[in-house]
C-alpha positions in Angstrom: -13.3 39.9 -52.1 -12.1 36.3 -51.8 -14.7 33.7 -50.9 -13.2 32.7 -47.6 -14.7 31.9 -44.2 -14.0 34.6 -41.6 -14.7 33.9 -37.9 -15.8 36.6 -35.5 -13.6 37.5 -32.6 -13.2 34.6 -30.2 -15.2 32.3 -32.4 -12.2 30.1 -33.1 -12.9 28.5 -29.7 -16.0 26.8 -31.1 -15.5 26.8 -34.9 -12.8 26.0 -37.4 -11.6 27.4 -40.7 -9.7 25.5 -43.4 -6.3 26.1 -44.7 -7.8 27.8 -47.8 -9.4 30.4 -45.5 -6.0 31.4 -44.1 -3.9 34.2 -45.4 -0.2 33.4 -45.0 3.0 35.4 -45.4 3.9 33.3 -48.4 1.1 35.2 -50.2 2.6 38.6 -50.0 2.5 40.4 -53.4 5.4 42.2 -55.0 4.2 45.7 -53.8 4.1 44.5 -50.2 7.5 43.0 -50.4 8.8 46.2 -52.0 7.4 48.4 -49.2 9.0 46.1 -46.6 12.3 46.3 -48.5 12.2 50.1 -48.6 11.8 50.2 -44.8 14.6 47.7 -44.3 16.9 49.7 -46.6 16.0 52.8 -44.5 16.9 51.0 -41.3 20.2 49.7 -42.8 21.3 53.1 -44.1 19.8 55.7 -41.8 19.2 53.9 -38.4 21.7 51.1 -37.7 24.8 53.1 -38.3 23.5 55.7 -35.8 21.8 53.5 -33.3 24.4 53.9 -30.6 24.3 57.7 -30.9 20.5 57.7 -30.8 20.6 55.6 -27.6 22.9 58.1 -25.8 20.0 59.4 -26.0 20.2 61.9 -28.8 16.7 63.2 -29.1 17.4 65.6 -32.0 19.0 62.7 -34.0 15.8 60.7 -33.3 13.6 63.5 -34.4 15.6 64.0 -37.6 15.6 60.3 -38.4 11.8 60.3 -38.0 11.6 63.3 -40.3 13.6 61.4 -43.0 11.3 58.5 -42.7 8.4 60.9 -43.3 10.1 62.3 -46.4 10.3 58.8 -47.8 6.6 58.3 -47.3 7.0 55.6 -44.6 4.7 57.4 -42.2 1.7 57.5 -44.6 1.3 53.7 -45.2 -2.0 53.5 -43.3 -3.3 57.0 -44.2 -5.8 57.4 -47.1 -4.4 59.0 -50.2 -6.7 62.1 -49.8 -4.8 62.9 -46.6 -1.3 62.5 -48.1 -0.8 58.8 -47.5 -0.8 55.6 -49.5 -4.0 53.9 -48.1 -2.5 50.4 -47.8 -4.3 47.4 -46.5 -4.1 46.3 -42.9 -2.0 43.3 -44.0 0.5 45.7 -45.6 0.4 47.9 -42.5 1.3 44.9 -40.3 4.1 43.9 -42.7 5.5 47.5 -42.4 5.1 47.3 -38.6 7.0 44.0 -38.5 9.9 45.4 -40.6 10.1 48.5 -38.5 10.0 46.4 -35.3 13.7 45.6 -35.7 14.5 49.3 -35.2 14.9 49.3 -31.4 14.1 52.7 -29.9 13.3 54.1 -33.4 10.5 51.5 -33.7 8.9 52.8 -30.5 9.0 56.5 -31.7 7.9 55.7 -35.2 4.9 53.5 -34.1 3.8 56.0 -31.5 3.8 58.7 -34.1 2.1 56.8 -36.9 -0.3 54.9 -34.6 -1.5 56.5 -31.4 -0.2 60.0 -32.3 -2.0 60.1 -35.7 -4.8 57.7 -35.9 -7.2 59.1 -33.3 -7.4 62.2 -35.4 -7.6 60.2 -38.6 -10.3 57.8 -37.4 -12.3 60.1 -35.1 -11.5 63.6 -36.2 -13.6 65.8 -38.5 -12.6 66.8 -42.0 -11.1 70.1 -41.0 -9.0 68.3 -38.3 -7.8 65.7 -40.8 -6.9 68.4 -43.4 -5.1 70.5 -40.8 -3.2 67.8 -38.9 -3.3 64.4 -40.6 -2.0 65.6 -43.9 1.1 66.9 -42.1 1.5 64.0 -39.7 1.4 61.6 -42.7 4.5 63.3 -44.1 6.4 63.8 -40.9 6.0 67.6 -41.2 4.4 67.3 -37.8 5.3 64.6 -35.2 2.7 63.3 -32.8 2.3 62.0 -29.3 -0.5 60.4 -27.3 -1.2 61.5 -23.7 -3.4 59.1 -21.7 -1.5 57.8 -18.7 -1.3 59.8 -15.5 0.5 59.1 -12.2 -2.7 57.7 -10.7 -4.2 56.3 -13.9 -2.3 53.6 -15.7 -4.2 50.4 -16.4 -7.4 52.2 -15.1 -7.1 54.9 -17.7 -10.6 56.4 -17.1 -9.6 57.4 -13.5 -7.5 60.2 -14.9 -7.7 63.6 -13.2 -6.8 65.9 -16.0 -9.7 68.4 -16.5 -11.1 70.5 -19.3 -13.4 73.4 -18.5 -15.2 75.4 -21.1 -14.3 79.1 -21.1 -17.0 81.7 -20.4 -17.1 82.8 -24.0 -17.4 79.2 -25.2 -14.3 79.4 -27.5 -11.8 77.4 -25.6 -11.4 74.5 -23.1 -9.1 75.3 -20.2 -6.9 72.2 -19.7 -5.2 71.4 -16.4 -3.4 68.2 -15.4 -0.4 66.0 -15.8 0.5 63.1 -18.1 3.4 60.7 -17.8 5.3 58.1 -19.9 4.6 60.1 -23.0 6.5 58.7 -26.0 7.9 61.5 -28.3 7.1 64.1 -25.6 10.4 65.9 -26.1 9.7 66.9 -29.8 6.1 66.1 -30.6 4.3 69.0 -32.3 0.9 67.6 -31.6 -0.5 65.7 -28.6 -3.7 63.7 -28.4 -4.7 64.5 -24.8 -7.4 62.8 -22.8 -9.3 64.8 -20.1 -12.7 65.0 -18.4 -14.9 68.0 -19.3 -16.3 69.6 -16.2 -17.6 66.8 -14.0 -18.0 64.2 -16.8 -17.6 60.5 -15.7 -15.7 59.6 -18.9 -12.9 61.1 -20.9 -12.9 63.3 -23.9 -10.0 63.7 -26.4 -8.3 66.9 -27.6 -5.6 67.9 -30.1 -3.1 70.1 -28.2 -0.2 71.8 -29.9 3.1 71.9 -28.1 3.4 75.7 -28.4 0.1 76.5 -26.7 0.9 78.6 -23.6 0.9 76.5 -20.4 2.2 73.2 -22.0 5.3 72.2 -20.0 7.4 69.2 -21.0 9.6 67.8 -18.2 13.2 66.6 -18.7 13.7 63.1 -20.3 13.1 60.0 -18.2 16.0 57.6 -17.6 14.9 54.2 -18.7 16.0 50.6 -18.6 15.7 50.2 -22.4 14.4 52.0 -25.5 16.8 54.7 -24.4 16.7 56.6 -27.7 13.0 57.2 -27.6 11.9 60.5 -26.0 9.8 59.8 -22.8 8.8 62.6 -20.4 6.0 63.9 -18.3 3.8 66.8 -19.7 2.0 69.3 -17.5 -1.0 71.4 -18.6 -1.4 74.7 -16.7 -4.5 76.6 -17.8 -3.9 75.6 -21.4 -6.4 77.2 -23.8 -7.4 74.5 -26.3 -9.8 75.8 -29.1 -13.2 74.1 -29.0 -12.7 73.0 -32.6 -9.8 70.7 -31.3 -12.2 68.4 -29.5 -11.8 65.0 -31.2 -15.1 63.3 -31.9 -17.9 63.9 -29.4 -17.8 65.0 -25.8 -17.3 61.9 -23.6 -16.1 59.8 -26.6 -12.5 59.8 -25.4 -12.6 56.5 -23.5 -13.9 54.7 -26.6 -11.3 56.4 -28.7 -8.6 55.3 -26.3 -9.8 51.7 -26.2 -10.1 51.5 -30.0 -6.6 52.9 -30.5 -5.2 50.5 -27.8 -6.7 47.5 -29.7 -4.8 48.6 -32.8 -1.7 49.2 -30.8 -1.8 45.7 -29.4 -2.1 44.1 -32.8 0.7 46.2 -34.3 2.9 45.5 -31.2 2.5 41.8 -32.1 4.0 42.6 -35.5 6.7 44.9 -34.1 8.0 42.1 -31.8 8.0 39.7 -34.6 10.4 41.9 -36.6 12.6 42.3 -33.5 12.6 38.5 -32.9 13.7 37.8 -36.5 16.6 40.3 -36.2 17.6 38.8 -32.8 17.6 35.3 -34.3 19.9 36.6 -37.1 22.3 38.0 -34.4 22.2 34.6 -32.6 23.0 32.3 -35.5 25.7 34.6 -36.9 27.5 34.6 -33.5 27.0 30.9 -33.1 28.6 30.4 -36.6 31.6 32.5 -35.6 32.3 31.6 -32.0 34.5 28.6 -31.3 34.9 26.7 -28.1 36.9 23.5 -27.6 38.1 24.2 -31.2 34.7 23.8 -32.8 31.9 26.3 -33.6 29.3 26.5 -30.9 26.6 26.1 -33.6 27.6 22.4 -33.7 26.5 21.9 -30.0 23.2 20.3 -29.3 22.3 22.7 -26.6 22.9 25.7 -28.9 20.8 24.0 -31.6 18.0 23.5 -29.2 18.0 27.3 -28.4 18.2 28.3 -32.0 15.3 25.9 -33.0 13.1 27.2 -30.2 13.7 30.8 -31.3 12.6 29.8 -34.8 9.6 27.7 -33.8 8.0 30.3 -31.5 8.7 33.1 -34.0 7.3 31.3 -37.0 4.2 30.3 -35.0 3.6 34.0 -33.9 4.0 35.1 -37.5 1.3 32.6 -38.7 -1.2 34.1 -36.2 -0.4 37.7 -37.0 -1.1 37.5 -40.7 -4.2 35.2 -40.2 -5.7 38.0 -38.1 -4.5 40.8 -40.3 -6.4 39.4 -43.3 -9.5 38.9 -41.2 -9.4 42.5 -40.2 -9.0 43.6 -43.8 -12.1 41.5 -44.7 -14.2 43.0 -41.9 -13.1 46.6 -42.9 -14.3 46.0 -46.4 -17.6 44.7 -45.1 -18.1 47.8 -43.0 -17.1 50.0 -46.0 -19.8 48.3 -48.1 -22.4 49.4 -45.5 -21.5 53.0 -46.2 -18.9 53.7 -43.4 -16.0 55.8 -44.4 -12.5 54.2 -44.3 -11.6 55.7 -40.9 -14.7 54.5 -39.1 -14.6 51.2 -41.0 -11.0 50.7 -39.9 -11.9 51.5 -36.3 -14.8 49.0 -36.2 -12.8 46.3 -38.0 -9.8 46.5 -35.7 -11.8 46.9 -32.5 -13.9 43.9 -33.3 -10.9 41.6 -32.9 -10.2 42.6 -29.3 -9.6 39.0 -28.2 -7.1 38.2 -30.9 -5.4 41.6 -30.4 -4.8 40.8 -26.8 -3.5 37.4 -27.7 -0.9 38.7 -30.1 0.2 41.4 -27.7 0.8 39.0 -24.8 2.1 36.0 -26.8 4.3 38.1 -29.0 5.9 40.2 -26.2 6.6 37.1 -24.2 8.1 35.3 -27.2 10.4 38.2 -27.9 11.5 38.2 -24.2 12.3 34.5 -24.6 14.2 35.0 -27.9 16.3 37.9 -26.6 17.1 36.1 -23.4 18.3 33.0 -25.3 20.3 35.3 -27.6 22.2 36.7 -24.7 22.9 33.2 -23.5 24.1 32.1 -26.9 26.5 35.0 -26.9 27.7 34.1 -23.4 29.8 36.8 -21.8 29.7 38.9 -24.9 25.9 39.0 -24.7 26.3 41.1 -21.5 28.5 43.6 -23.3 27.1 46.8 -24.6 29.1 46.3 -27.7 26.7 43.6 -28.9 23.2 44.2 -30.4 21.7 41.5 -28.3 22.4 43.5 -25.1 20.3 46.4 -26.4 17.7 44.0 -27.7 17.4 42.4 -24.3 16.8 45.7 -22.5 14.5 47.1 -25.2 12.3 44.0 -25.2 11.1 44.3 -21.6 8.8 47.3 -22.1 6.6 45.3 -24.5 5.0 43.4 -21.7 3.9 46.7 -20.2 3.1 48.8 -23.3 -0.5 48.9 -24.6 -1.9 47.6 -21.4 0.1 45.2 -19.2 0.1 41.5 -20.1 -1.8 40.9 -16.9 -4.6 43.2 -18.0 -4.6 41.7 -21.5 -4.7 38.1 -20.2 -7.9 39.0 -18.4 -9.2 40.8 -21.5 -8.7 37.6 -23.6 -11.1 35.6 -21.5 -13.5 38.4 -20.4 -14.0 39.7 -24.0 -14.5 36.2 -25.5 -17.1 35.4 -22.9 -18.9 38.8 -23.4 -19.0 38.3 -27.1 -20.5 34.8 -26.6 -23.1 36.3 -24.2 -24.1 38.8 -26.9 -24.7 35.9 -29.3 -21.7 36.2 -31.6 -21.1 32.5 -31.2 -22.4 29.6 -29.1 -19.6 29.2 -26.5 -21.7 28.3 -23.5 -24.1 26.0 -25.3 -21.2 23.9 -26.7 -19.4 24.0 -23.4 -22.5 22.7 -21.6 -23.1 19.9 -24.2 -19.5 18.8 -23.7 -19.7 19.0 -19.9 -22.7 16.6 -20.0 -20.3 14.0 -21.4 -17.8 14.5 -18.6 -16.4 11.1 -17.6 -17.0 9.6 -21.0 -15.1 12.0 -23.2 -12.9 10.4 -25.9 -10.0 11.8 -27.9 -11.9 11.6 -31.2 -9.2 9.5 -32.8 -9.8 8.4 -36.4 -7.9 5.5 -37.9 -6.1 6.4 -41.1 -6.2 10.1 -40.5 -3.9 12.3 -42.6 -1.0 14.2 -41.0 -2.9 17.5 -40.8 -6.2 15.8 -39.8 -4.3 14.4 -36.8 -2.7 17.7 -35.8 -6.0 19.6 -36.1 -7.7 16.8 -34.1 -5.3 17.5 -31.3 -6.0 21.2 -31.5 -9.8 20.6 -31.4 -9.2 18.5 -28.3 -7.4 21.4 -26.7 -10.3 23.6 -27.5 -12.6 21.1 -25.8 -10.5 21.3 -22.6 -11.0 25.1 -22.6 -14.8 24.6 -23.0 -14.8 22.2 -20.1 -12.9 24.6 -17.8 -15.1 27.6 -18.9 -18.2 25.6 -18.1 -17.0 24.3 -14.7 -15.5 27.7 -13.6 -18.6 29.6 -14.7 -20.9 27.3 -12.7 -18.7 27.2 -9.6 -17.9 30.9 -9.4 -20.8 32.5 -11.1 -20.6 36.2 -11.4 -17.6 36.1 -9.1 -15.5 34.5 -11.8 -14.2 37.9 -12.8 -12.5 38.1 -9.4 -10.7 34.8 -9.8 -7.8 36.2 -11.8 -5.7 33.1 -11.4 -8.3 30.9 -13.1 -8.8 33.5 -15.8 -5.1 33.5 -16.4 -5.2 29.7 -16.7 -7.9 30.0 -19.4 -6.0 32.8 -21.2 -2.9 30.8 -21.4 -4.8 27.9 -22.9 -6.7 30.1 -25.3 -3.6 31.8 -26.6 -1.8 28.5 -27.1 -4.7 27.1 -29.1 -5.0 30.2 -31.4 -1.3 30.1 -32.2 -1.2 26.4 -32.7 -4.2 26.4 -35.1 -2.7 29.3 -37.0 0.6 27.5 -37.4 -1.0 24.2 -38.5 -3.2 25.8 -41.1 -0.3 27.9 -42.4 1.9 24.9 -43.0 -1.0 23.0 -44.5 -1.6 25.8 -46.9 2.1 26.0 -47.8 1.9 22.4 -48.8 -1.2 23.0 -50.8 0.5 25.9 -52.6 4.0 24.3 -53.1 3.7 20.6 -52.4 5.1 18.7 -49.5 8.4 20.1 -48.4 10.9 17.2 -48.9 13.1 18.5 -46.1 10.3 18.1 -43.6 11.4 21.4 -41.9 8.0 22.9 -41.5 6.3 19.7 -40.3 9.1 19.5 -37.7 8.1 23.0 -36.5 4.5 21.9 -36.2 5.4 18.6 -34.6 7.4 20.2 -31.8 4.9 23.1 -31.3 1.8 20.8 -30.9 3.7 18.3 -28.8 4.8 21.0 -26.4 1.4 22.7 -26.5 -0.2 19.6 -25.0 1.8 20.1 -21.8 1.2 23.9 -21.9 -2.6 23.2 -22.0 -2.5 20.3 -19.5 -0.9 22.3 -16.6 -3.2 25.4 -16.5 -6.2 23.2 -17.1 -5.3 21.1 -14.1 -4.6 24.2 -12.0 -8.0 25.6 -12.9 -10.0 22.5 -12.1 -8.1 22.1 -8.8 -9.5 25.6 -8.0 -13.2 24.7 -8.5 -13.9 21.0 -9.0 -15.5 19.2 -6.1 -14.1 15.8 -5.0 -17.0 14.0 -6.6 -16.2 15.2 -10.2 -12.5 16.0 -9.9 -11.4 12.6 -11.2 -13.7 13.0 -14.2 -12.2 16.3 -15.0 -8.7 15.0 -14.5 -9.3 12.0 -16.8 -10.8 14.2 -19.5 -7.8 16.5 -19.5 -5.5 13.5 -19.7 -7.5 12.1 -22.6 -7.7 15.4 -24.5 -4.0 16.2 -24.2 -2.9 12.8 -25.3 -0.7 13.3 -28.4 1.7 10.9 -30.1 5.3 11.2 -29.0 7.9 12.6 -31.4 11.6 12.7 -31.5 11.9 16.4 -30.5 15.7 16.2 -30.4 16.0 15.3 -34.1 13.1 17.7 -35.1 14.8 20.6 -33.4 18.2 19.7 -34.9 16.6 19.7 -38.4 15.2 23.2 -37.8 18.4 24.5 -36.3 20.6 23.0 -39.1 18.6 25.0 -41.7 19.1 28.2 -39.8 22.8 27.5 -39.3 23.3 26.7 -42.9 21.5 29.8 -44.1 23.1 31.9 -41.4 20.0 34.1 -41.4 16.3 33.6 -40.6 14.8 32.2 -43.9 11.6 30.5 -42.8 
């Protein structure tokens, strides 16, 4: 294992790593690149030529395309070799998820099968269940679904009404209930179903086969986007489920559901990254073909601004994704060293980083929405035509802010989970926040004369972190235990925390790129960092001001306000020229090559 500093979940708020501690995409090895290329080749040959037909929707074509992916081994990347997979690292799993993310509806079906449809059995199932189901799910011989949501239980998953009653002879559970928004419902062979046994307060999880009597799949839902993915309600009418199909222990279902959702959030961050890169490619190719006023629209400053913003946000997201992925790999190895099997070690490693998982889910889904919206605008009237890929990308993107827990829920999780981790003693959030608050009114921006380029950028980011600490301290003192009810203030904090994590990841990535390859003479990557951090100052300032306006008394309000102004003071840059430099590279390459 590399000798690198790895922070606990949320600890980035009070501690720093160096560039040498960062894993960056520029470090992918040849095997990882080969896996990504294999997936891309599959999309190019098997998916894209048929995407319009799949989206009609053609559920059989989707099923057959998934089966082909299974035959190529693409469904076994995260599955250990003893169960028919390839046992790849979490970084490699995320690279695969990124590449598959440009597959529109197929990406949704594929990720549902390989993630939530397979991994509850892989991670929590017993050996017999793994041999019986996982070995066939890993090859696509079986296709899987995940059945948690109910008409009255969405974000509050544990309020589900589906029941499981032990039969008199003790051999079966009798399942009754209804599930909705089930991806792959129309063709899934196995379903991971959550229900409450008898009068239990919490859920249990079961493996249900589609051909069990009493399993009824409703007709396909008509959706705004991801039209090619199968989505339907499933009813369970006195379904006999063998007792040996209980996953894990009785009452462990809610924990299973939460663990799998953490994983889904992280991988959704990678999915939307892949979709974003594809959409940028569509944007620049159109801009380099379309003429107005007898010149290519890619020569217009307004178009360059849009293209550059697409690149900056996407590159920053990518930096955070692979930073976190490597941290998870390190933690999984630590858990394995204590004697945990790979499944349990993976669960614990992924679940630990709940704060960062929620960040990537929210930030990534909102970046993709931005990128696809600007892509439609770059295409003008053609962007509204179903002939163009960006029209599909625009519709398909919207679900990502709802998938894996809504962004509203995940914003609250970012703050709540970080604070709970600190209360458990994982890191000293409140002590450092209190020490900083004692200096309120005399806080400086920590400027150092003669600081290097990266020292200056990381100083800005440290100052942004200090604003978060001040707001946490003030809000906690003012609202006390009622802070959890002040969702607007928690949202302010979440937005600041997300911006800081992404900014720091971006800065350290570019610093490491220069350590590895020398200073980039074109200045492209420093331009990306310049614009991002310059804009981040405003994105930190506004929610910080909104938060203090909600709790600061008149006596200390001015001190808070001055501290925020001091800590968001960054040097001005020529953002016009910086963005044009970024856009010009994209325009010249005619494809995303950052």
